[in-house]
C-alpha positions in Angstrom: 12.6 16.9 4.4 15.6 18.1 2.2 18.8 16.2 3.2 17.0 13.1 4.2 17.1 10.0 2.2 14.0 8.1 2.4 13.7 4.6 0.9 11.1 2.7 2.9 7.5 2.9 2.1 6.6 3.2 5.8 8.8 6.6 5.9 6.8 8.4 3.0 5.0 11.6 4.0 1.4 10.8 4.9 0.1 12.9 2.0 2.3 11.2 -0.5 0.0 9.1 -2.8 0.9 8.8 -6.5 -2.6 8.2 -7.8 -4.5 10.7 -5.8 -4.0 13.5 -8.2 -2.8 12.8 -11.9 -2.1 16.6 -12.4 0.5 16.7 -9.7 3.8 16.9 -11.5 6.7 14.3 -10.9 8.9 17.3 -9.9 6.5 18.3 -7.3 6.3 14.9 -5.9 10.1 14.7 -5.4 10.0 18.3 -3.8 7.3 16.9 -1.3 9.5 14.2 0.5 13.0 14.0 -1.0 14.4 17.4 -1.7 16.4 18.5 -4.7 20.0 17.2 -5.6 19.6 13.9 -3.7 19.9 10.6 -5.3 16.8 8.5 -5.1 17.0 5.2 -3.3 13.7 3.8 -4.9 12.7 3.0 -8.3 11.2 6.3 -8.9 10.9 6.2 -12.7 9.1 2.8 -12.7 5.9 4.6 -11.3 5.6 6.6 -14.7 3.8 3.5 -16.4 1.2 3.6 -13.6 0.9 7.3 -14.1 0.4 7.0 -17.8 -2.1 4.3 -17.5 -4.2 6.4 -15.0 -4.0 9.4 -17.1 -5.3 7.4 -20.0 -8.3 6.2 -17.7 -9.0 9.8 -16.5 -10.4 10.5 -19.8 -13.2 8.0 -19.3 -13.5 7.6 -15.5 -14.1 10.2 -12.8 -11.1 11.4 -11.0 -12.4 10.3 -7.7 -12.7 6.8 -8.9 -9.4 6.2 -10.6 -7.6 4.9 -7.4 -10.5 2.7 -6.4 -10.6 1.2 -10.0 -6.9 0.6 -10.0 -7.0 -1.2 -6.6 -9.9 -3.5 -7.6 -8.3 -4.0 -11.1 -5.1 -5.4 -9.3 -7.0 -7.8 -7.1 -8.6 -9.2 -10.4 -5.3 -9.3 -12.4 -3.3 -11.1 -9.7 -5.9 -13.8 -9.3 -6.5 -14.4 -13.0 -2.6 -14.5 -13.3 -2.4 -17.1 -10.8 -5.2 -19.2 -12.5 -3.0 -18.9 -15.6 0.4 -19.7 -13.9 -1.1 -22.9 -12.6 -3.3 -23.9 -15.5 -0.8 -23.3 -18.4 2.5 -22.9 -16.4 2.5 -25.7 -14.2 0.2 -28.4 -15.9 0.2 -29.5 -19.5 -2.9 -29.4 -21.7 -3.5 -33.2 -21.2 -4.3 -32.6 -17.7 -8.1 -32.6 -17.5 -8.5 -31.3 -14.0 -6.1 -28.2 -14.5 -8.9 -25.8 -15.0 -11.0 -26.3 -11.8 -7.6 -26.8 -9.8 -6.3 -23.7 -11.3 -9.4 -21.9 -10.4 -8.9 -23.0 -6.8 -5.4 -21.7 -6.7 -6.6 -18.3 -8.0 -9.4 -18.3 -5.5 -6.8 -18.7 -2.7 -4.5 -15.9 -4.0 -7.6 -13.7 -3.7 -8.8 -15.0 -0.3 -6.2 -15.1 2.1 -4.9 -13.1 5.1 -1.8 -11.9 3.3 -3.9 -10.3 0.5 -6.4 -8.8 3.2 -3.7 -7.2 5.0 -2.0 -5.8 1.8 -5.2 -4.3 0.6 -6.2 -3.0 4.0 -3.6 -0.5 3.7 -3.2 -0.4 0.0 0.2 1.2 -1.3 0.5 1.3 -5.1 3.7 -0.8 -5.3 2.5 -3.7 -2.9 -0.7 -4.0 -4.8 1.1 -3.8 -8.3 3.2 -6.7 -6.8 0.1 -8.7 -6.0 -1.2 -8.1 -9.5 2.4 -8.5 -11.4 4.0 -11.6 -9.5 2.0 -14.5 -10.8 2.1 -13.0 -14.4 5.9 -12.4 -14.1 6.5 -16.2 -13.2 4.0 -17.4 -15.8 5.7 -15.5 -18.8 9.2 -16.5 -17.5 8.1 -20.2 -17.2 6.4 -20.2 -20.6 9.6 -18.7 -22.1 11.9 -21.3 -20.4 9.6 -24.0 -22.0 9.7 -22.8 -25.6 12.3 -19.9 -26.2 10.2 -18.3 -29.1 10.1 -14.6 -30.4 6.4 -14.6 -29.4 6.9 -15.7 -26.0 10.0 -13.2 -25.4 7.7 -10.6 -26.5 5.0 -11.6 -24.0 7.7 -11.7 -21.3 8.9 -8.1 -22.2 5.4 -6.8 -22.2 4.6 -8.4 -18.7 7.9 -6.9 -17.4 7.1 -3.6 -19.0 3.5 -3.5 -17.4 4.5 -4.8 -14.0 7.4 -2.2 -13.5 5.3 0.1 -11.1 5.7 -2.6 -8.5 9.6 -1.7 -8.7 9.1 1.6 -7.1 10.1 -0.5 -4.1 13.2 -2.4 -5.6 13.0 -5.0 -3.0 9.8 -6.3 -4.5 11.7 -6.4 -7.9 14.4 -8.4 -5.9 11.7 -10.7 -4.4 10.7 -11.6 -8.1 14.4 -12.0 -9.1 14.9 -14.4 -6.2 11.9 -16.5 -7.2 12.7 -16.6 -10.9 16.4 -17.6 -9.9 15.1 -20.2 -7.7 13.0 -21.7 -10.5 15.9 -21.4 -13.0 18.6 -23.1 -10.7 16.0 -25.8 -9.7 15.3 -26.7 -13.3 19.0 -26.7 -14.3 20.0 -28.9 -11.2 17.0 -31.4 -11.3 15.9 -31.2 -15.1 17.7 -32.9 -18.0 17.7 -29.8 -20.6 20.5 -28.0 -18.9 21.9 -26.3 -22.0 18.3 -25.3 -23.0 17.6 -23.8 -19.4 20.9 -22.1 -19.4 20.4 -20.3 -22.7 16.7 -19.5 -21.8 18.0 -17.9 -18.3 20.4 -15.8 -20.0 18.0 -14.4 -22.3 15.4 -13.7 -19.7 18.1 -11.8 -17.4 19.1 -9.9 -20.5 15.4 -9.0 -21.2 14.9 -8.0 -17.7 17.7 -5.6 -17.9 16.7 -4.0 -21.2 13.1 -3.7 -20.3 13.7 -2.2 -16.8 16.9 -0.1 -17.5 14.8 3.1 -17.4 14.6 2.9 -13.6 17.0 -0.1 -12.7 20.4 1.7 -13.8 19.6 4.8 -11.7 18.8 2.4 -8.8 22.0 0.4 -9.3 24.0 3.6 -9.4 22.6 4.5 -6.0 23.2 1.2 -4.5 27.0 1.2 -5.6 27.6 4.8 -4.7 25.0 5.8 -1.8 23.5 2.9 -0.2 25.7 3.4 2.9 23.7 6.7 3.4 20.6 4.6 3.7 22.1 2.0 6.1 23.7 4.8 8.2 20.6 7.1 8.3 19.9 8.1 12.0 16.2 7.4 11.3 17.0 3.9 10.3 19.3 3.2 12.9 16.7 4.0 15.5 13.8 2.2 13.7 15.0 -0.7 11.7 15.6 -3.2 14.7 12.3 -2.1 16.2 10.5 -2.8 13.1 12.0 -6.2 12.6 11.1 -7.3 16.0 7.6 -6.3 15.4 7.7 -8.7 12.4 9.4 -11.3 14.4 6.5 -11.4 16.8 4.5 -12.7 14.0 7.3 -15.1 12.9 6.1 -18.1 14.7 4.8 -21.3 13.1 1.2 -20.8 13.7 1.0 -17.2 12.4 3.0 -18.1 9.3 0.6 -20.9 8.6 -2.4 -18.4 8.8 -0.4 -15.6 7.0 -0.7 -13.3 9.8 1.5 -10.2 10.1 2.5 -7.2 12.1 -0.5 -5.5 10.9 -2.8 -7.3 13.4 -0.8 -5.4 16.1 -0.7 -1.9 14.2 -2.8 0.9 16.0 -4.4 4.0 14.5 -6.9 6.6 15.5 -10.4 6.2 14.5 -12.9 8.8 13.2 -13.4 9.8 17.0 -9.5 10.1 17.7 -9.6 7.1 19.8 -6.6 4.7 19.3 -7.7 1.3 18.1 -6.2 -1.8 16.4 -6.4 -1.4 12.6 -7.5 -4.9 12.1 -9.7 -5.0 15.3 -12.6 -6.8 13.4 -9.9 -9.4 12.1 -8.3 -9.8 15.5 -11.6 -10.7 17.0 -12.7 -12.9 14.3 -9.3 -14.7 14.0 -9.4 -15.3 17.7 -12.2 -17.8 17.4 -10.9 -21.4 17.7 -13.2 -22.5 15.1 -11.8 -19.9 12.6 -8.4 -20.9 13.5 -9.3 -24.4 12.9 -10.4 -23.7 9.5 -7.1 -21.7 8.8 -5.0 -24.7 10.0 -7.1 -27.1 7.9 -6.3 -25.1 4.9 -2.7 -25.3 5.5 -3.1 -29.0 6.0 -4.4 -29.0 2.5 -1.2 -27.1 1.2 1.0 -29.4 3.2 -0.4 -32.3 1.6 -0.2 -30.7 -1.9 3.6 -30.0 -1.0 4.4 -33.6 0.1 2.7 -35.3 -2.7 4.5 -32.7 -5.0 7.8 -33.7 -3.6 6.9 -37.4 -3.9 6.1 -37.1 -7.7 9.3 -35.3 -8.5 8.2 -33.2 -11.4 11.0 -30.6 -11.9 8.8 -27.5 -12.2 6.7 -28.5 -9.4 9.7 -29.1 -7.2 11.0 -25.5 -8.1 7.7 -24.2 -6.8 8.2 -26.4 -3.6 11.6 -24.5 -3.3 9.9 -21.2 -3.7 7.4 -22.2 -0.9 10.1 -23.3 1.5 12.1 -19.9 0.9 9.1 -17.7 1.5 8.0 -19.7 4.4 11.5 -19.4 5.9 11.7 -15.6 5.4 8.5 -15.3 7.2 9.2 -17.5 10.0 11.7 -15.3 11.7 10.8 -16.5 15.3 10.7 -20.0 14.4 13.7 -22.5 14.6 15.4 -23.7 12.3 14.1 -21.2 9.9 15.2 -18.3 11.9 18.7 -19.3 11.7 18.9 -18.6 8.1 17.2 -15.1 8.5 19.7 -14.4 11.3 22.6 -15.0 8.7 21.0 -13.0 6.1 20.6 -10.1 8.5 24.5 -10.0 9.1 24.5 -8.2 5.7 23.9 -4.7 6.4 22.2 -3.7 3.3 20.0 -7.0 3.3 18.9 -6.4 6.9 18.0 -2.9 6.0 16.2 -3.6 2.8 14.0 -6.4 4.3 13.4 -5.0 7.7 9.9 -5.7 6.8 10.1 -9.4 6.0 6.2 -9.7 6.0 5.6 -6.9 3.4 8.1 -8.2 1.1 7.6 -12.0 1.4 4.0 -12.3 2.4 2.6 -12.2 -1.3 5.1 -14.4 -2.6 4.3 -16.9 0.4 0.6 -16.5 -0.6 1.1 -17.1 -4.2 3.3 -20.4 -3.2 0.5 -21.3 -0.6 -2.2 -20.8 -3.6 -0.1 -23.4 -5.8 0.2 -25.9 -3.2 -3.4 -25.6 -2.0 -4.5 -26.4 -5.7 -2.2 -29.3 -5.7 -3.4 -30.6 -2.4 -7.2 -30.2 -3.7 -6.2 -32.2 -6.9 -4.8 -34.9 -4.6 -7.9 -35.0 -2.4 -9.9 -35.1 -5.7 -8.0 -38.1 -7.0 -8.3 -40.0 -3.7 -12.1 -39.4 -3.4 -12.7 -40.3 -7.0 -12.2 -43.9 -6.1 -15.5 -43.7 -4.3 -17.6 -40.8 -5.5 -16.6 -40.7 -9.1 -18.3 -37.9 -11.0 -19.4 -35.9 -8.1 -16.0 -35.7 -6.6 -14.8 -32.5 -8.3 -17.8 -30.6 -7.5 -17.6 -31.8 -3.8 -14.0 -30.7 -3.6 -14.4 -27.4 -5.1 -17.5 -26.5 -3.1 -15.8 -27.5 0.2 -12.6 -25.6 -0.9 -14.4 -22.3 -1.6 -16.5 -22.6 1.3 -13.3 -23.0 3.7 -11.6 -19.9 1.9 -14.6 -17.8 2.3 -15.3 -18.6 6.0 -11.4 -18.1 6.6 -11.5 -14.6 5.6 -15.3 -13.8 5.6 
């Protein structure tokens, strides 16, 4: 509607879908839900990369298959990115177990409730975020290790390809927070402080240069017009309700299972009857046996977290801090985590931007869960290796895949 600023994905016109029609012009899309002459409160230009990609694909794929291909491609890209993040980013070439362990981490990133909920209602920015996040952290970590031109170009390429996720700028902020936590952790814990500081400055400069085409207009909006967003009547009426819907799933058990507000979301079915969107999943996850498997998986994650903290490797400790941050942002109904969220929400712009904690932080949580699930499997492997020797790796991998599959079957 002209005269209305819409900045949340949940407020978009129901017919609004970037990849539904490649032939639709950007101008027409703007007319459809924003109106002319208004500053955009989202990273509109960032979606151009996706549109060009789909335009190229449209010459070899049927138009009706384009979106399906994109959605399925992001699932594979994100899972493979997690594999490389763990295998090449967090382990060295001397770690003989890094390949199967990284495979289990990638499997978790694919097979978890946060991923299922994101893809049950797939919005382009969120599935792009799923695909991009592990690659962004991987490329950043690789550059921090060796600040070469080749790795700088790799990071720039990943940043550019990942830009469609920044259509919702808060997802870009989530990446920046994760990156900053890594940098600060390595600077405080590690020994190469000058090396890390120089690398950090280069990374932030590179991020600014690559993303300037959408980031500068968004920064201008934030400085000059963000009050319009916070003060909009629609947001004043809906923000607190939306946050409370998220808070209902901010208890410890739901966060451990990565359950979010989608489990209580209703929608009319083909017959017009109002039903839970995730009715099948609600019934499935209500079974005590399935819940037990979910808690067992989190037990493996917790074991990986504890053992990682004990070993005190700087990069692994940085991942632990990301885990604790993401867990805190989801645990909005669990003391003491909820105290930090309450403090953050005192900032009007922060409270508005992150009124949907689950959609913004669940994939970061899923990625950190993936990392520590793989670490937990590694430590179980090393423990059982004392007794079973050569068969240990196969047994751990088989059991882990079975648990993950049953948890989300």
